[in-house]
ZAMARGU-4260 file (C-alpha; in steps of 0.2 Angstrom, whole numbers, plus 5000, padded with zeros to 4 digits):
<rodrens>
0) 5849/5681/5345 | 5863/5667/5344 | 5868/5661/5360 | 5886/5663/5366 | 5894/5647/5372
5) 5907/5651/5385 | 5921/5638/5390 | 5926/5643/5407 | 5937/5637/5421 | 5935/5639/5440
10) 5937/5654/5451 | 5954/5661/5455 | 5961/5650/5440 | 5978/5643/5438 | 5987/5640/5421
15) 5979/5623/5418 | 5961/5630/5420 | 5964/5646/5409 | 5973/5637/5396 | 5960/5622/5395
20) 5947/5635/5391 | 5957/5644/5378 | 5963/5627/5369 | 5945/5619/5370 | 5936/5635/5364
25) 5949/5635/5349 | 5944/5616/5346 | 5925/5620/5346 | 5928/5634/5333 | 5939/5623/5322
30) 5924/5612/5321 | 5913/5625/5315 | 5905/5631/5332 | 5907/5649/5329 | 5899/5656/5344
35) 5910/5646/5356 | 5923/5658/5367 | 5936/5656/5380 | 5932/5664/5397 | 5941/5665/5413
40) 5933/5667/5430 | 5947/5678/5438 | 5963/5687/5435 | 5978/5678/5428 | 5991/5674/5440
45) 6009/5680/5434 | 6013/5662/5428 | 5998/5661/5416 | 6001/5679/5411 | 6019/5674/5406
50) 6014/5660/5396 | 6000/5669/5386 | 6012/5683/5382 | 6027/5671/5378 | 6017/5661/5365
55) 6006/5676/5359 | 5991/5667/5362 | 5974/5676/5366 | 5969/5678/5384 | 5950/5671/5387
60) 5939/5685/5391 | 5937/5690/5408 | 5919/5687/5417 | 5918/5694/5435 | 5902/5684/5437
65) 5887/5677/5428 | 5873/5684/5440 | 5859/5687/5427 | 5861/5703/5418 | 5853/5712/5404
70) 5865/5708/5392 | 5861/5689/5394 | 5842/5691/5390 | 5841/5706/5378 | 5835/5704/5359
75) 5842/5712/5344 | 5834/5728/5337 | 5834/5740/5324 | 5837/5759/5328 | 5831/5775/5320
80) 5841/5791/5318 | 5832/5806/5327 | 5831/5816/5311 | 5821/5803/5301 | 5804/5806/5296
85) 5790/5799/5307 | 5783/5791/5291 | 5799/5781/5287 | 5801/5775/5305 | 5782/5769/5306
90) 5784/5761/5290 | 5800/5751/5297 | 5790/5747/5312 | 5777/5739/5301 | 5787/5729/5289
95) 5798/5722/5302 | 5784/5720/5315 | 5793/5730/5328 | 5783/5735/5344 | 5796/5747/5348
100) 5810/5758/5340 | 5825/5766/5349 | 5829/5783/5343 | 5847/5788/5343 | 5858/5802/5337
105) 5872/5800/5323 | 5884/5792/5335 | 5871/5778/5339 | 5868/5785/5357 | 5851/5782/5363
110) 5839/5797/5364 | 5821/5791/5367 | 5809/5778/5362 | 5796/5777/5349 | 5781/5766/5353
115) 5763/5766/5348 | 5757/5774/5364 | 5768/5789/5362 | 5763/5790/5344 | 5745/5790/5348
120) 5748/5804/5361 | 5757/5814/5348 | 5742/5812/5336 | 5730/5817/5348 | 5740/5832/5354
125) 5743/5839/5336 | 5726/5835/5329 | 5714/5844/5340 | 5700/5853/5332 | 5700/5867/5347
130) 5717/5873/5343 | 5728/5876/5328 | 5740/5861/5324 | 5758/5865/5324 | 5771/5852/5318
135) 5790/5851/5320 | 5796/5848/5301 | 5810/5851/5288 | 5808/5855/5270 | 5818/5839/5267
140) 5806/5828/5277 | 5791/5836/5268 | 5798/5831/5251 | 5803/5814/5257 | 5787/5809/5265
145) 5776/5817/5251 | 5787/5810/5238 | 5785/5826/5231 | 5793/5834/5216 | 5804/5849/5221
150) 5802/5864/5212 | 5811/5877/5223 | 5818/5872/5239 | 5827/5882/5254 | 5833/5880/5271
155) 5829/5861/5268 | 5837/5854/5284 | 5830/5867/5296 | 5817/5860/5308 | 5803/5873/5312
160) 5787/5872/5321 | 5774/5875/5306 | 5756/5877/5304 | 5746/5869/5290 | 5734/5880/5280
165) 5723/5873/5266 | 5718/5885/5253 | 5700/5879/5251 | 5690/5894/5255 | 5686/5910/5245
170) 5700/5922/5242 | 5696/5936/5255 | 5694/5924/5269 | 5710/5913/5265 | 5720/5929/5264
175) 5714/5935/5281 | 5718/5917/5289 | 5735/5918/5281 | 5738/5935/5288 | 5733/5929/5305
180) 5746/5916/5305 | 5765/5916/5307 | 5768/5917/5289 | 5786/5912/5289 | 5781/5896/5297
185) 5766/5893/5286 | 5764/5876/5275 | 5750/5881/5262 | 5742/5866/5253 | 5734/5873/5236
190) 5729/5866/5220 | 5729/5875/5203 | 5722/5893/5208 | 5735/5905/5202 | 5730/5920/5210
195) 5731/5911/5228 | 5748/5904/5223 | 5755/5921/5219 | 5748/5929/5235 | 5756/5916/5245
200) 5773/5917/5236 | 5772/5936/5238 | 5768/5934/5257 | 5784/5923/5258 | 5776/5908/5266
205) 5788/5894/5272 | 5782/5882/5259 | 5769/5880/5246 | 5763/5862/5242 | 5754/5859/5226
210) 5742/5844/5228 | 5736/5832/5214 | 5753/5834/5205 | 5750/5853/5200 | 5765/5864/5196
215) 5769/5882/5194 | 5770/5893/5179 | 5788/5898/5174 | 5783/5916/5180 | 5777/5911/5198
220) 5793/5898/5199 | 5804/5913/5196 | 5795/5923/5209 | 5796/5909/5221 | 5815/5908/5218
225) 5817/5927/5221 | 5806/5926/5238 | 5815/5911/5244 | 5799/5901/5245 | 5800/5882/5244
230) 5788/5875/5232 | 5785/5857/5228 | 5772/5847/5220 | 5763/5833/5230 | 5756/5818/5219
235) 5742/5816/5232 | 5725/5824/5235 | 5723/5838/5247 | 5716/5828/5261 | 5730/5814/5259
240) 5743/5828/5257 | 5737/5836/5273 | 5738/5819/5283 | 5755/5815/5277 | 5762/5832/5283
245) 5758/5826/5301 | 5770/5810/5298 | 5784/5822/5291 | 5790/5827/5308 | 5807/5820/5313
250) 5805/5805/5324 | 5815/5813/5337 | 5803/5826/5341 | 5790/5813/5347 | 5800/5800/5355
255) 5796/5796/5373 | 5812/5802/5383 | 5805/5796/5399 | 5809/5778/5393 | 5826/5776/5402
260) 5841/5767/5395 | 5847/5751/5404 | 5866/5745/5403 | 5872/5728/5397 | 5879/5724/5415
265) 5864/5729/5425 | 5857/5715/5435 | 5840/5708/5431 | 5835/5710/5450 | 5838/5729/5448
270) 5828/5732/5432 | 5812/5721/5435 | 5803/5736/5443 | 5807/5748/5428 | 5803/5735/5416
275) 5786/5731/5422 | 5781/5750/5422 | 5789/5754/5405 | 5777/5757/5390 | 5776/5741/5381
280) 5785/5733/5394 | 5801/5735/5386 | 5817/5745/5389 | 5831/5748/5377 | 5849/5742/5382
285) 5865/5750/5378 | 5884/5750/5382 | 5894/5761/5393 | 5894/5775/5381 | 5875/5774/5378
290) 5875/5766/5362 | 5860/5754/5359 | 5864/5736/5358 | 5847/5728/5359 | 5830/5729/5369
295) 5823/5719/5383 | 5806/5714/5385 | 5797/5708/5401 | 5793/5692/5393 | 5811/5689/5388
300) 5815/5685/5406 | 5804/5669/5405 | 5816/5662/5391 | 5833/5654/5394 | 5847/5667/5393
305) 5857/5669/5378 | 5872/5660/5386 | 5877/5642/5389 | 5893/5634/5397 | 5906/5622/5396
310) 5915/5619/5412 | 5934/5614/5412 | 5946/5610/5426 | 5932/5608/5439 | 5914/5600/5442
315) 5909/5608/5458 | 5897/5623/5460 | 5907/5630/5475 | 5922/5632/5464 | 5912/5639/5449
320) 5910/5656/5443 | 5896/5665/5454 | 5879/5663/5446 | 5882/5647/5435 | 5866/5639/5442
325) 5856/5651/5430 | 5863/5644/5415 | 5863/5628/5404 | 5879/5618/5406 | 5883/5608/5390
330) 5899/5599/5395 | 5911/5596/5409 | 5929/5591/5405 | 5939/5589/5422 | 5952/5577/5432
335) 5946/5581/5449 | 5935/5571/5461 | 5916/5572/5458 | 5907/5585/5467 | 5889/5589/5469
340) 5885/5595/5452 | 5868/5591/5445 | 5860/5597/5428 | 5842/5599/5421 | 5847/5591/5404
345) 5859/5577/5399 | 5877/5583/5396 | 5894/5578/5389 | 5904/5573/5405 | 5922/5568/5402
350) 5932/5566/5419 | 5950/5556/5419 | 5962/5553/5432 | 5977/5562/5424 | 5988/5576/5430
355) 5981/5591/5420 | 5965/5595/5411 | 5976/5601/5397 | 5981/5583/5394 | 5963/5578/5391
360) 5961/5593/5379 | 5977/5589/5369 | 5970/5571/5366 | 5953/5577/5360 | 5962/5586/5347
365) 5972/5571/5343 | 5956/5558/5344 | 5947/5570/5332 | 5962/5572/5320 | 5962/5591/5322
370) 5978/5598/5320 | 5983/5612/5333 | 5990/5629/5330 | 6007/5630/5337 | 6003/5643/5350
375) 5989/5631/5356 | 6001/5617/5357 | 6013/5627/5366 | 6001/5633/5380 | 5994/5616/5381
380) 6011/5610/5385 | 6014/5624/5398 | 5996/5618/5406 | 6002/5601/5409 | 6019/5605/5416
385) 6011/5618/5428 | 5999/5606/5434 | 6011/5591/5436 | 6026/5601/5442 | 6035/5597/5426
390) 6029/5579/5427 | 6036/5576/5446 | 6019/5578/5455 | 6011/5563/5462 | 5996/5565/5450
395) 6007/5563/5435 | 6002/5548/5424 | 6009/5539/5409 | 5996/5548/5398 | 6002/5565/5405
400) 6021/5561/5401 | 6017/5554/5383 | 6005/5569/5379 | 6019/5581/5385 | 6032/5573/5374
405) 6020/5574/5360 | 6017/5592/5362 | 6036/5594/5364 | 6038/5586/5347 | 6025/5598/5339
410) 6031/5614/5346 | 6051/5611/5347 | 6051/5616/5365 | 6062/5606/5378 | 6052/5600/5393
415) 6064/5603/5407 | 6070/5620/5400 | 6052/5625/5398 | 6048/5619/5417 | 6061/5630/5423
420) 6056/5645/5414 | 6038/5642/5421 | 6044/5641/5439 | 6054/5656/5437 | 6038/5665/5431
425) 6028/5657/5446 | 6040/5665/5458 | 6033/5682/5454 | 6018/5678/5464 | 6029/5678/5480
430) 6030/5696/5480 | 6011/5699/5479 | 6003/5706/5494 | 5997/5693/5506 | 5978/5695/5502
435) 5982/5692/5484 | 5994/5677/5487 | 5981/5668/5497 | 5968/5670/5483 | 5979/5662/5470
440) 5971/5646/5464 | 5960/5646/5478 | 5947/5632/5478 | 5933/5629/5491 | 5927/5612/5497
445) 5913/5605/5506 | 5914/5589/5517 | 5896/5586/5524 | 5892/5603/5530 | 5910/5609/5533
450) 5917/5621/5520 | 5935/5626/5519 | 5947/5632/5505 | 5964/5628/5500 | 5975/5639/5489
455) 5991/5634/5481 | 6007/5641/5473 | 6023/5633/5466 | 6040/5640/5468 | 6059/5635/5468
460) 6063/5648/5481 | 6052/5645/5495 | 6064/5651/5508 | 6057/5669/5509 | 6039/5663/5514
465) 6043/5660/5532 | 6046/5679/5535 | 6030/5682/5529 | 6021/5670/5541 | 6011/5683/5550
470) 6004/5692/5535 | 5999/5676/5527 | 5990/5670/5542 | 5981/5685/5544 | 5975/5685/5526
475) 5969/5667/5527 | 5959/5671/5543 | 5951/5685/5535 | 5948/5675/5519 | 5940/5661/5531
480) 5929/5674/5538 | 5923/5682/5522 | 5920/5664/5515 | 5912/5657/5531 | 5924/5643/5530
485) 5929/5630/5544 | 5947/5634/5539 | 5958/5642/5526 | 5974/5635/5520 | 5989/5640/5508
490) 5999/5626/5501 | 6016/5632/5495 | 6026/5619/5486 | 6044/5618/5482 | 6046/5611/5464
495) 6064/5608/5468 | 6062/5596/5484 | 6045/5591/5480 | 6040/5595/5499 | 6028/5609/5504
500) 6023/5621/5518 | 6005/5622/5523 | 5999/5639/5531 | 5982/5637/5539 | 5970/5647/5549
505) 5956/5638/5558 | 5950/5633/5575 | 5960/5625/5588 | 5952/5608/5586 | 5957/5608/5568
510) 5975/5614/5571 | 5978/5601/5585 | 5971/5587/5573 | 5983/5590/5558 | 5998/5581/5566
515) 6011/5587/5553 | 6027/5595/5560 | 6025/5614/5565 | 6040/5625/5566 | 6028/5639/5570
520) 6010/5641/5574 | 5999/5639/5559 | 6014/5633/5549 | 6016/5615/5544 | 6029/5605/5534
525) 6023/5592/5523 | 6037/5581/5517 | 6034/5573/5500 | 6017/5581/5498 | 6015/5591/5481
530) 5997/5588/5475 | 5982/5597/5483 | 5971/5585/5474 | 5978/5568/5476 | 5988/5570/5492
535) 5981/5584/5503 | 5963/5585/5501 | 5960/5567/5506 | 5971/5570/5522 | 5961/5585/5525
540) 5944/5575/5523 | 5950/5561/5534 | 5954/5574/5547 | 5936/5583/5545 | 5928/5567/5547
545) 5935/5564/5564 | 5930/5583/5568 | 5912/5579/5563
</rodrens>
């Protein structure tokens, strides 16, 4: 199975993170890497949602986590319809070297599993010298499996439990045997004995199977038609015909329904036990509707998963999607400080001191002389403007400004007007419940053994935040407890004055050391500070060094 290459940003993503993933995946696809897809590790905030809707760009796929799941290890498989003859199913397994074959209904929904242990059990059960063999079979299955020439056929699709009788004995003994059988379900194999042919037709057996290519006389064919007896001519001798009838049963009748379906989203830790106990050490994998999408063998768990990653707008595991340590990272494209990321293999690592990852992505298009679609250029410009406060942030570089002007020319958008629209869209976040507000663009950091989190939102109407102080601090304290952090903070940046408010929940030692003007407990005024990355985090790191 071809691996999926996901381009993905950090948890609780902002616009720069999501747009970088979308634009870089589009670049990769343009370069012929068709298995590359954009993903996001959280819900879109109102501003990002506005950007994608306004420019009609496709939103990246949402991945709640990357905890190893059945979907990431399963292999492809063929399936067989439950009405298919056993012979055809076994032939498929032999030709395609399949150890197992999931059996499905007409909608592709899983019913049971065909495997060799189950087939062996079926044969042992039905070929028993101590009891009369009975097989579920239809007239259609018989003609198809035997490659028989139809003469008269009735009730072709009805599956009945039928017994096989071979007309090999003297007339009287055979007639007695037939009379002791449920005649309407009897499948009689016979050669060119006209008297017994007539007797079977008059008795109205279910089917008369003529071996060695024998046929009926016109008179007996008319009698069979009158008595509604199915008659067919098998090209095989009696012993071969008898054996093949066993394989005429619909495969659904002998599938092992004790083999349960697992689902794409089932975590590997949940299915290791059932997988080790399953016949052939294999389980079918299906979607939420029960449609089979593949199979998972126990040995598959020893291989690399069928997912690889490109990280954008972050390079620290603490900010990455949960479970990232289980997958191979191919590239990192970022503009933040270096974290503690390590990889087993060499990777492409691009980290530049610019204001937005979207700046880097845009210039990768330009360096590789690949034209951008208008919607991609438009969202890239939005990504730069949101991460640099419309080119006013302390992190803004000359490269950001030149890149933004280039994109404005390509798209026909006005930078200042677009910046105002983005600020208005960002204001929608202010009405969110406090617990959702503090989770927006939340990043976790580690200084030595101290963990902390800082979220950030931008607005041009910050006045209303003061009235929500208690709710915000309560939500931050709850977040701090859940994340086991030394403190959790929310930076509210005024894009008009380029000042910020900092809401922080932490220990008294931490609060006492901040040293910023504090109009209320837990609230601090940060004049001239707008960049979390370049201005606030270095200050907090210095403070935590003193605490340590």
